[in-house]
FIRO-249698 format. One record per residue (C-alpha): x, y, z; residue number from 0. Coordinates in steps of 0.05 Angstrom, whole numbers, plus 5000, padded with zeros to 4 digits. Example, Ala and Ser with C-alpha at 12.3 -4.5 7.8 and 13.67 -1.06 7.14 Angstrom:
2
(pt (5246,4910,5156),0)
(pt (5273,4979,5143),1)
This chain:
454
(pt (7604,8810,3583),0)
(pt (7620,8892,3574),1)
(pt (7572,8913,3617),2)
(pt (7519,8959,3579),3)
(pt (7532,9043,3585),4)
(pt (7470,9074,3601),5)
(pt (7438,9147,3608),6)
(pt (7391,9170,3669),7)
(pt (7344,9214,3621),8)
(pt (7265,9207,3627),9)
(pt (7244,9167,3565),10)
(pt (7175,9155,3539),11)
(pt (7163,9086,3557),12)
(pt (7175,9088,3622),13)
(pt (7140,9144,3662),14)
(pt (7163,9178,3730),15)
(pt (7101,9142,3749),16)
(pt (7114,9069,3734),17)
(pt (7184,9074,3750),18)
(pt (7173,9074,3827),19)
(pt (7186,9011,3858),20)
(pt (7127,8982,3890),21)
(pt (7073,9011,3852),22)
(pt (7005,8987,3841),23)
(pt (7023,8952,3775),24)
(pt (7087,8922,3799),25)
(pt (7098,8860,3801),26)
(pt (7165,8829,3841),27)
(pt (7205,8776,3803),28)
(pt (7271,8751,3786),29)
(pt (7306,8750,3720),30)
(pt (7360,8711,3705),31)
(pt (7393,8719,3641),32)
(pt (7414,8662,3589),33)
(pt (7454,8695,3535),34)
(pt (7474,8753,3501),35)
(pt (7501,8789,3432),36)
(pt (7512,8858,3404),37)
(pt (7572,8903,3401),38)
(pt (7606,8974,3423),39)
(pt (7575,9027,3383),40)
(pt (7587,9102,3407),41)
(pt (7511,9140,3396),42)
(pt (7498,9210,3391),43)
(pt (7451,9237,3450),44)
(pt (7392,9290,3425),45)
(pt (7439,9340,3449),46)
(pt (7491,9310,3402),47)
(pt (7544,9296,3464),48)
(pt (7583,9226,3426),49)
(pt (7568,9174,3484),50)
(pt (7605,9091,3489),51)
(pt (7558,9047,3499),52)
(pt (7542,8979,3474),53)
(pt (7482,8965,3426),54)
(pt (7452,8890,3437),55)
(pt (7399,8849,3470),56)
(pt (7400,8796,3518),57)
(pt (7364,8729,3531),58)
(pt (7326,8724,3604),59)
(pt (7280,8687,3638),60)
(pt (7225,8723,3685),61)
(pt (7215,8666,3746),62)
(pt (7194,8602,3709),63)
(pt (7176,8632,3645),64)
(pt (7195,8629,3571),65)
(pt (7263,8652,3548),66)
(pt (7255,8718,3525),67)
(pt (7297,8778,3491),68)
(pt (7303,8842,3534),69)
(pt (7334,8908,3507),70)
(pt (7360,8960,3537),71)
(pt (7320,9039,3556),72)
(pt (7363,9074,3604),73)
(pt (7440,9092,3573),74)
(pt (7473,9119,3633),75)
(pt (7474,9054,3674),76)
(pt (7506,8976,3678),77)
(pt (7478,8914,3659),78)
(pt (7498,8860,3706),79)
(pt (7498,8788,3666),80)
(pt (7459,8746,3730),81)
(pt (7405,8732,3766),82)
(pt (7374,8798,3794),83)
(pt (7305,8819,3834),84)
(pt (7267,8866,3799),85)
(pt (7195,8898,3793),86)
(pt (7159,8878,3729),87)
(pt (7119,8939,3703),88)
(pt (7062,8937,3648),89)
(pt (7066,8993,3600),90)
(pt (7010,9025,3570),91)
(pt (6993,8989,3504),92)
(pt (6946,9036,3475),93)
(pt (7011,9080,3461),94)
(pt (7036,9070,3397),95)
(pt (7115,9075,3412),96)
(pt (7108,9025,3462),97)
(pt (7072,8978,3413),98)
(pt (7130,8992,3368),99)
(pt (7178,8978,3413),100)
(pt (7143,8905,3430),101)
(pt (7148,8898,3349),102)
(pt (7226,8906,3353),103)
(pt (7225,8845,3411),104)
(pt (7182,8803,3372),105)
(pt (7215,8806,3300),106)
(pt (7273,8850,3304),107)
(pt (7320,8810,3349),108)
(pt (7355,8749,3341),109)
(pt (7328,8677,3354),110)
(pt (7392,8646,3360),111)
(pt (7432,8649,3429),112)
(pt (7490,8622,3451),113)
(pt (7525,8616,3535),114)
(pt (7553,8679,3555),115)
(pt (7623,8659,3551),116)
(pt (7631,8637,3481),117)
(pt (7608,8702,3438),118)
(pt (7556,8698,3382),119)
(pt (7557,8694,3307),120)
(pt (7570,8770,3271),121)
(pt (7501,8769,3241),122)
(pt (7465,8758,3308),123)
(pt (7516,8816,3329),124)
(pt (7490,8856,3282),125)
(pt (7414,8831,3279),126)
(pt (7414,8859,3358),127)
(pt (7448,8923,3340),128)
(pt (7406,8947,3303),129)
(pt (7353,8936,3346),130)
(pt (7376,8958,3406),131)
(pt (7390,9030,3377),132)
(pt (7324,9024,3338),133)
(pt (7294,9027,3407),134)
(pt (7329,9089,3438),135)
(pt (7313,9121,3379),136)
(pt (7231,9112,3389),137)
(pt (7244,9129,3466),138)
(pt (7281,9181,3458),139)
(pt (7357,9164,3494),140)
(pt (7387,9177,3423),141)
(pt (7379,9231,3359),142)
(pt (7332,9207,3310),143)
(pt (7374,9227,3250),144)
(pt (7448,9200,3248),145)
(pt (7447,9165,3313),146)
(pt (7513,9131,3305),147)
(pt (7577,9164,3252),148)
(pt (7565,9102,3211),149)
(pt (7524,9114,3154),150)
(pt (7496,9048,3129),151)
(pt (7483,9029,3204),152)
(pt (7436,9085,3214),153)
(pt (7401,9069,3149),154)
(pt (7386,9002,3185),155)
(pt (7360,9035,3244),156)
(pt (7316,9076,3205),157)
(pt (7291,9043,3165),158)
(pt (7268,8990,3232),159)
(pt (7245,9046,3266),160)
(pt (7203,9063,3201),161)
(pt (7168,8994,3194),162)
(pt (7164,8985,3268),163)
(pt (7120,9056,3277),164)
(pt (7076,9023,3209),165)
(pt (7062,8968,3240),166)
(pt (7045,8997,3301),167)
(pt (7014,9055,3276),168)
(pt (6933,9022,3301),169)
(pt (6927,8980,3358),170)
(pt (6915,8900,3320),171)
(pt (6841,8886,3326),172)
(pt (6788,8834,3300),173)
(pt (6716,8828,3282),174)
(pt (6669,8776,3249),175)
(pt (6609,8800,3210),176)
(pt (6561,8755,3174),177)
(pt (6488,8770,3142),178)
(pt (6432,8744,3163),179)
(pt (6417,8672,3126),180)
(pt (6346,8674,3082),181)
(pt (6292,8616,3115),182)
(pt (6316,8558,3091),183)
(pt (6392,8563,3080),184)
(pt (6447,8528,3094),185)
(pt (6504,8576,3078),186)
(pt (6528,8644,3108),187)
(pt (6585,8682,3091),188)
(pt (6628,8707,3155),189)
(pt (6674,8761,3138),190)
(pt (6738,8776,3181),191)
(pt (6764,8832,3178),192)
(pt (6833,8863,3214),193)
(pt (6903,8887,3210),194)
(pt (6921,8873,3133),195)
(pt (6968,8813,3130),196)
(pt (6951,8779,3197),197)
(pt (6945,8701,3193),198)
(pt (6870,8689,3242),199)
(pt (6855,8620,3255),200)
(pt (6777,8607,3268),201)
(pt (6736,8545,3304),202)
(pt (6664,8534,3309),203)
(pt (6643,8475,3364),204)
(pt (6630,8414,3338),205)
(pt (6563,8400,3320),206)
(pt (6551,8479,3309),207)
(pt (6570,8470,3221),208)
(pt (6623,8466,3187),209)
(pt (6669,8520,3158),210)
(pt (6710,8522,3093),211)
(pt (6774,8547,3120),212)
(pt (6804,8536,3191),213)
(pt (6849,8593,3187),214)
(pt (6853,8661,3129),215)
(pt (6906,8713,3124),216)
(pt (6871,8773,3107),217)
(pt (6886,8814,3049),218)
(pt (6914,8892,3034),219)
(pt (6832,8916,3048),220)
(pt (6853,8883,3118),221)
(pt (6793,8826,3098),222)
(pt (6775,8761,3082),223)
(pt (6714,8719,3077),224)
(pt (6694,8643,3095),225)
(pt (6638,8601,3074),226)
(pt (6597,8570,3141),227)
(pt (6545,8512,3124),228)
(pt (6494,8486,3171),229)
(pt (6451,8428,3152),230)
(pt (6398,8442,3203),231)
(pt (6368,8494,3229),232)
(pt (6401,8525,3294),233)
(pt (6456,8572,3314),234)
(pt (6536,8566,3297),235)
(pt (6583,8602,3331),236)
(pt (6643,8624,3306),237)
(pt (6711,8647,3345),238)
(pt (6766,8678,3311),239)
(pt (6837,8680,3347),240)
(pt (6899,8726,3322),241)
(pt (6963,8746,3349),242)
(pt (6951,8824,3393),243)
(pt (7000,8871,3399),244)
(pt (7032,8840,3456),245)
(pt (7056,8866,3527),246)
(pt (7106,8902,3541),247)
(pt (7138,8905,3614),248)
(pt (7199,8935,3643),249)
(pt (7237,8902,3680),250)
(pt (7270,8948,3736),251)
(pt (7329,8925,3783),252)
(pt (7322,8919,3862),253)
(pt (7379,8906,3887),254)
(pt (7421,8955,3867),255)
(pt (7421,9017,3811),256)
(pt (7440,8979,3743),257)
(pt (7399,8985,3672),258)
(pt (7331,8982,3663),259)
(pt (7297,8941,3608),260)
(pt (7242,8925,3574),261)
(pt (7210,8847,3549),262)
(pt (7157,8825,3511),263)
(pt (7107,8777,3515),264)
(pt (7058,8751,3463),265)
(pt (6981,8763,3467),266)
(pt (6924,8740,3435),267)
(pt (6859,8777,3416),268)
(pt (6798,8732,3400),269)
(pt (6727,8758,3366),270)
(pt (6662,8717,3357),271)
(pt (6596,8716,3323),272)
(pt (6534,8682,3320),273)
(pt (6491,8659,3264),274)
(pt (6423,8637,3258),275)
(pt (6397,8584,3217),276)
(pt (6323,8580,3208),277)
(pt (6277,8531,3178),278)
(pt (6251,8544,3107),279)
(pt (6168,8555,3107),280)
(pt (6116,8513,3094),281)
(pt (6071,8521,3041),282)
(pt (5999,8500,3050),283)
(pt (5949,8492,2996),284)
(pt (5891,8528,3010),285)
(pt (5828,8483,3009),286)
(pt (5775,8534,2991),287)
(pt (5804,8536,2927),288)
(pt (5860,8485,2917),289)
(pt (5895,8541,2885),290)
(pt (5916,8597,2916),291)
(pt (5969,8581,2967),292)
(pt (5971,8609,3046),293)
(pt (6049,8615,3062),294)
(pt (6064,8599,3134),295)
(pt (6114,8581,3183),296)
(pt (6127,8510,3201),297)
(pt (6062,8498,3255),298)
(pt (6014,8446,3277),299)
(pt (5952,8497,3273),300)
(pt (5902,8495,3228),301)
(pt (5891,8561,3186),302)
(pt (5833,8602,3221),303)
(pt (5760,8585,3171),304)
(pt (5787,8523,3140),305)
(pt (5795,8440,3140),306)
(pt (5853,8401,3166),307)
(pt (5888,8385,3108),308)
(pt (5923,8322,3094),309)
(pt (5995,8332,3122),310)
(pt (6040,8357,3084),311)
(pt (6108,8328,3089),312)
(pt (6164,8382,3096),313)
(pt (6221,8369,3051),314)
(pt (6290,8369,3082),315)
(pt (6331,8428,3083),316)
(pt (6367,8433,3018),317)
(pt (6449,8443,3018),318)
(pt (6469,8495,2978),319)
(pt (6520,8472,2954),320)
(pt (6577,8532,2908),321)
(pt (6580,8489,2841),322)
(pt (6652,8481,2810),323)
(pt (6622,8514,2749),324)
(pt (6602,8566,2780),325)
(pt (6664,8598,2801),326)
(pt (6739,8587,2794),327)
(pt (6796,8589,2839),328)
(pt (6833,8655,2848),329)
(pt (6902,8660,2879),330)
(pt (6933,8714,2913),331)
(pt (7004,8717,2934),332)
(pt (7046,8761,2988),333)
(pt (7114,8752,2989),334)
(pt (7149,8793,3055),335)
(pt (7226,8807,3071),336)
(pt (7265,8850,3114),337)
(pt (7286,8917,3069),338)
(pt (7361,8917,3086),339)
(pt (7405,8865,3111),340)
(pt (7482,8854,3117),341)
(pt (7519,8805,3061),342)
(pt (7546,8754,3092),343)
(pt (7486,8752,3141),344)
(pt (7425,8695,3135),345)
(pt (7360,8730,3109),346)
(pt (7285,8705,3126),347)
(pt (7217,8712,3071),348)
(pt (7157,8693,3084),349)
(pt (7111,8674,3037),350)
(pt (7031,8667,3042),351)
(pt (6991,8647,2988),352)
(pt (6902,8643,2997),353)
(pt (6851,8622,2951),354)
(pt (6793,8674,2937),355)
(pt (6763,8645,2889),356)
(pt (6694,8614,2903),357)
(pt (6718,8540,2894),358)
(pt (6783,8490,2901),359)
(pt (6845,8510,2885),360)
(pt (6879,8441,2862),361)
(pt (6952,8429,2852),362)
(pt (6974,8483,2879),363)
(pt (7054,8498,2872),364)
(pt (7095,8556,2903),365)
(pt (7160,8573,2872),366)
(pt (7212,8620,2897),367)
(pt (7274,8641,2842),368)
(pt (7323,8665,2882),369)
(pt (7373,8710,2845),370)
(pt (7461,8709,2840),371)
(pt (7492,8705,2906),372)
(pt (7432,8683,2941),373)
(pt (7428,8604,2973),374)
(pt (7377,8569,3004),375)
(pt (7401,8561,3077),376)
(pt (7320,8535,3106),377)
(pt (7263,8508,3062),378)
(pt (7217,8463,3092),379)
(pt (7183,8421,3059),380)
(pt (7208,8440,2990),381)
(pt (7260,8422,2946),382)
(pt (7314,8467,2912),383)
(pt (7344,8454,2841),384)
(pt (7376,8497,2786),385)
(pt (7362,8564,2835),386)
(pt (7293,8555,2850),387)
(pt (7251,8525,2912),388)
(pt (7195,8490,2911),389)
(pt (7137,8475,2945),390)
(pt (7072,8422,2927),391)
(pt (7012,8456,2975),392)
(pt (6954,8411,2935),393)
(pt (6892,8432,2941),394)
(pt (6867,8488,2968),395)
(pt (6796,8504,2990),396)
(pt (6764,8578,2981),397)
(pt (6790,8631,3036),398)
(pt (6842,8579,3054),399)
(pt (6924,8595,3061),400)
(pt (6982,8555,3064),401)
(pt (7052,8597,3088),402)
(pt (7113,8575,3073),403)
(pt (7187,8607,3104),404)
(pt (7249,8599,3070),405)
(pt (7312,8625,3094),406)
(pt (7373,8640,3048),407)
(pt (7448,8655,3058),408)
(pt (7476,8712,3016),409)
(pt (7543,8717,3002),410)
(pt (7599,8761,3023),411)
(pt (7613,8795,2964),412)
(pt (7535,8814,2950),413)
(pt (7524,8889,2951),414)
(pt (7458,8930,2923),415)
(pt (7390,8910,2916),416)
(pt (7366,8834,2894),417)
(pt (7298,8812,2886),418)
(pt (7279,8755,2898),419)
(pt (7210,8729,2857),420)
(pt (7160,8678,2877),421)
(pt (7102,8649,2839),422)
(pt (7040,8605,2852),423)
(pt (7003,8561,2799),424)
(pt (6943,8520,2802),425)
(pt (6891,8484,2763),426)
(pt (6844,8521,2720),427)
(pt (6872,8586,2741),428)
(pt (6924,8647,2725),429)
(pt (6990,8642,2752),430)
(pt (7012,8701,2809),431)
(pt (7072,8731,2822),432)
(pt (7093,8767,2886),433)
(pt (7173,8798,2896),434)
(pt (7217,8818,2955),435)
(pt (7271,8873,2954),436)
(pt (7328,8866,2998),437)
(pt (7391,8924,2991),438)
(pt (7457,8889,3015),439)
(pt (7507,8925,3043),440)
(pt (7574,8900,3058),441)
(pt (7601,8881,3132),442)
(pt (7616,8939,3173),443)
(pt (7688,8925,3194),444)
(pt (7691,8896,3268),445)
(pt (7681,8951,3320),446)
(pt (7728,8956,3377),447)
(pt (7707,8960,3436),448)
(pt (7712,9016,3486),449)
(pt (7737,9012,3557),450)
(pt (7667,9000,3600),451)
(pt (7672,9072,3646),452)
(pt (7612,9056,3679),453)
């Protein structure tokens, strides 16, 4: 591998205190590299100085952990592929730029890897190149405007930086709320609040009750609702879990001076709520008149000044069921994909359908019609025919969601804007549509790797 070339400038993600080996927050570990991909590129430092560098990502493992992506945050040292001792320094995830770096590591780096000797596909190398330059922009290692001499590359970097900063603008959070059910009620509505578009898993202990959906996708207002049912008095505990902002850590080599990098690990955040269900009051006739009722809570006590009436049987609680005729299913559809891509690359789109109605949606079908120049590469559980990809989802409970992923390959001649249209249908409800637009640019000529000088 051609080593990365990096500057010794102080940067925002790695503070001077954090980079001191042996600090209280640092943990000694071993970094073992598995593969890499990227390209040579000339970048411009904040003062306008041109610098030849290798922009890419490395797949590495810390101790016995999972293989993960690492990116450079140090434009003045070389990176040596192999096994090296490092200090692992956790970064401050309350800082928006650190969350943005974590977003890029988690979502914008290649998912396919090769051994160091075999090279990587052009699409993977370009994806890693864009991710690396975007991180350099965020941490201030290169200038924010036109960090390279290539206009198309600069546009992709700017789009990724904007996307990462928008996603990281506020920390991911999750909360649950519910109004107290009336006495005798057996159902409550639980509201899930968090970041728009987040997928949230919901659980409830066996015997506590049931939920109308085990997972939800939060709408554009950052909320979703589920019905909680419990047939007997008592407390039901509901727990929500969703992906957090992750943990970004600096890897600082300790064997000899070489490049500092950052790595991200996923995290999960949770929230919980306890909802109390109480018994309905018992109505006992007033024996003095036989007509005026006296309402008391269930008790063995005899009302003052009365004779003990004949035992009154307490009726079993009635289950409050949302009748199918009282409402209807209502589908909502969301589709996401890259704003920009390179012709010939494999592009990934995510489609999520949610039932926001009060009754079960039946015969739910998702269809994605591909524009010219795009062909299906992978779409689990779907059938492709005449340029359309179709999933038979079946039934969706109120509040439930179904998420599908489609990967498409673009023709090498594709250029300009392509709009991908998805539709969702179900019995008894209107068809909904969602689109994702991607701007495709032609492939750039292969870069010539400059000689390594550092």
